[in-house]
Structure formats: structure tokens, C-alpha cells
C-alpha positions in Angstrom: 0.1 0.1 0.1 0.9 3.4 -0.7 1.5 6.3 2.4 -2.5 6.4 2.1 -3.4 2.8 2.5 -4.4 2.5 -1.2 -3.3 -0.9 -2.9 -1.3 0.5 -5.9 -2.3 -2.3 -8.5 -0.1 -4.3 -10.6 3.8 -4.6 -11.0 3.7 -4.0 -14.9 7.5 -5.2 -16.5 8.3 -4.2 -20.1 11.1 -6.3 -20.6 13.3 -7.8 -23.7 14.2 -4.2 -25.5 17.7 -2.6 -24.1 18.0 -5.0 -21.0 19.4 -8.7 -20.2 18.1 -11.1 -17.9 20.3 -10.0 -15.4 18.3 -7.1 -15.0 15.1 -9.2 -15.1 16.2 -10.7 -12.3 17.0 -7.6 -10.5 13.6 -6.2 -11.2 12.0 -9.3 -9.9 14.2 -9.2 -6.3 13.5 -5.6 -6.2 9.9 -6.1 -6.6 9.7 -8.9 -4.3 11.7 -6.1 -1.7 9.2 -3.8 -2.4 6.4 -6.1 -1.9 7.6 -7.1 1.3 7.5 -3.7 2.6 4.2 -2.4 1.3 1.9 -5.1 0.5 0.6 -3.0 -2.3 0.8 -5.1 -5.4 -2.3 -6.9 -6.6 -0.2 -8.6 -9.0 2.7 -8.8 -11.7 2.7 -8.3 -15.5 5.5 -8.8 -17.5 4.6 -7.6 -20.8 7.8 -8.7 -23.7 8.5 -5.7 -25.7 6.7 -5.6 -29.0 9.6 -4.5 -31.7 8.3 -4.6 -35.0 7.1 -0.6 -35.1 8.6 0.7 -32.1 10.7 3.6 -32.8 13.4 2.2 -30.4 13.9 -0.5 -32.8 13.5 1.5 -35.9 16.5 3.3 -34.4 18.3 -0.1 -34.0 18.6 0.9 -30.2 17.1 -2.1 -28.9 17.2 -5.9 -29.3 14.0 -7.5 -31.3 12.1 -8.3 -28.1 12.4 -11.5 -25.7 12.5 -14.4 -27.6 9.2 -16.7 -27.4 11.3 -19.0 -24.8 12.5 -16.2 -22.5 8.6 -14.4 -22.6 7.1 -17.9 -21.1 10.0 -18.0 -18.7 9.6 -14.6 -17.4 6.1 -15.6 -16.4 7.2 -19.1 -14.5 10.6 -17.0 -13.2 8.1 -14.6 -11.5 6.0 -17.4 -10.0 8.7 -18.6 -8.3 10.4 -15.1 -7.4 7.6 -13.8 -5.8 5.9 -16.2 -3.9 4.6 -16.0 -1.4 4.3 -12.2 -1.3 2.7 -11.5 -5.0 0.1 -14.0 -5.8 -1.4 -13.2 -9.2 1.4 -13.5 -12.3 -1.0 -12.3 -15.1 -0.3 -13.1 -18.9 -0.9 -10.5 -21.7 -2.9 -12.0 -24.4 -2.3 -9.1 -26.3 1.3 -9.3 -26.4 1.6 -13.2 -26.5 -1.6 -13.9 -28.2 -3.7 -16.7 -27.6 -1.4 -19.7 -27.8 1.3 -18.1 -25.7 -0.9 -16.9 -23.3 -2.4 -20.2 -22.8 1.4 -21.4 -22.3 2.2 -18.9 -19.9 -1.0 -20.2 -17.7 0.4 -23.3 -17.5 4.1 -22.2 -17.0 3.4 -20.1 -13.7 0.7 -17.7 -14.9 -2.6 -17.5 -13.0 -3.9 -14.6 -14.3 -5.3 -13.9 -18.0 -5.0 -10.1 -19.1 -8.6 -8.2 -19.4 -11.3 -7.6 -22.0 -9.2 -4.9 -23.8 -11.5 -3.4 -26.7 -9.1 -1.4 -29.4 -6.1 -1.7 -27.9 -3.4 0.8 -29.7 -0.5 0.7 -28.6 0.7 -2.6 -28.8 -0.8 -2.7 -32.4 1.0 0.0 -33.0 3.9 -1.4 -32.1 3.4 -4.1 -34.7 1.5 -7.0 -32.8 -0.9 -8.9 -34.3 -3.3 -9.3 -31.5 -4.6 -6.7 -29.2 -8.4 -5.9 -30.7 -10.8 -8.1 -29.0 -11.1 -11.1 -26.4 -14.5 -11.5 -25.4 -14.9 -13.2 -22.1 -16.4 -16.4 -24.2 -13.2 -16.8 -26.1 -10.7 -16.0 -22.4 -12.9 -18.9 -20.9 -12.5 -21.8 -23.7 -8.8 -20.8 -23.8 -8.5 -21.4 -20.3 -10.8 -24.7 -20.6 -8.4 -25.8 -23.4 -5.6 -25.7 -20.8 -7.6 -27.2 -18.1 -8.3 -24.7 -15.8 -11.6 -23.6 -14.2 -12.1 -19.9 -15.3 -13.8 -17.2 -12.9 -14.0 -13.4 -13.0 -12.4 -10.9 -10.7 -12.4 -7.7 -9.7 -9.6 -5.2 -9.2 -8.4 -6.5 -6.0 -8.9 -10.2 -7.1 -12.0 -11.0 -5.1 -14.9 -13.0 -7.3 -17.1 -10.3 -9.6 -20.7 -10.5 -8.5 -23.1 -12.8 -10.5 -24.5 -10.0 -12.4 -21.5 -8.4 -13.8 -20.5 -11.5 -14.7 -23.5 -12.7 -16.6 -23.5 -8.8 -18.0 -19.8 -9.3 -19.6 -21.1 -12.1 -22.0 -22.9 -11.9 -25.4 -21.9 -8.7 -26.6 -21.7 -7.9 -30.5 -18.2 -7.9 -31.9 -16.3 -5.0 -32.3 -15.9 -3.8 -35.7 -12.6 -4.6 -37.7 -10.2 -1.5 -37.4 -8.8 0.5 -39.3 -4.8 -0.1 -39.4 -3.0 2.2 -42.1 0.1 0.5 -43.2 3.3 2.6 -42.2 4.6 4.0 -45.3 7.7 5.6 -43.8 9.6 6.2 -40.5 11.5 9.5 -40.1 14.3 9.0 -37.3 16.8 11.6 -37.1 17.0 12.9 -40.5 16.9 9.6 -42.5 13.5 7.7 -43.8 13.0 4.1 -43.6 10.7 2.4 -45.9 8.1 -0.6 -44.2 
């Protein structure tokens, strides 16, 4: 909790850009110390860097994101390093895609990121996921790996049955209009897509 007694939400961690595994380990240990001192984190959310259209990558100043193996291992190692202080490890279907999120759930994550609509940051960076994953699809994914889904509140309490019921059956979103990037101006130089 912060000084006002308010829980902080999640420990978001973007990784795989200019960092390396030793930095990831230090970050996890720092979060563990922070959680031990404050108890304020509700979850840890590893977010693998999506490099394809990221300005940092286009300028040649980052690695090309973590490997799939590194991203899955981050979830597994976070479960071990943060236990029992942070009990919720979330995987982002936006960053990992449905199959990658399923792999993370099998490797240590116990929370599938929420029902975002028209997510733009990750898609702008070049990811193919992020438009929509309705609750029906999330539940199907969770059941496909032998788990029982349940909807939660921000503070990890069971969502009221009426709210859970209301979340189902929404009409699909209209497809996004993703205009392909034609040119990138970087420090006076232009790169074609």
C-alpha cells in the first residue's frame, strides 16, 4: 500500500528491449522487496517488448524483443521469485497472443489479462493481437488447458454474478482500420516499411 493505505495495482514490467536476463532478475528481486515492505501490489504483469514498429527498434537501439521462450520463462520465474508475496501473475494475450498466453498460464501465470477493446499501443508497435478477446473466448482458452475460469474484480475478489453475466453476449467490435506504415523518419533518415 502507498502512504495513504491504497493498494497500488500491478507491477507492470516491459522487458526485452535494452535489458538482459540479469536485469530482469534484479527487477523481480526489487519488486519482491517492495512488496514485502508495502504489500501494495495486486499482481505482476510481465509485458514482452513488441519491436516491429517501435521507434527504439527502428533506430537500432534495442534488441528485437524477448524470444518466446524468454517471455514464457519470465512468467515461470516470476511465480517462483515473488511467491508468496505476489500471488497473481498475469499474462497479456495482447502481447503473447492466445496460444502464448495459454503457454504462460501453464508455466506459472494464473491470470489472463482483461477484455481490452481496440487496444492500440501494442498493435501500433506491430503486434497482431489486441483488437478484442471477449469473455467467451477467454473462458474457452482457459478451459482448453484444463483450468476453471472465473471473473474477478480489480482487487482479486470474485466478480458479482450480475456483472459476470452482463459481460457475455456483446456484439463483436468492428474491425480496426490499420493503415500500414509507409515511412519512418528517424533522425533525418527515412526507412520504408
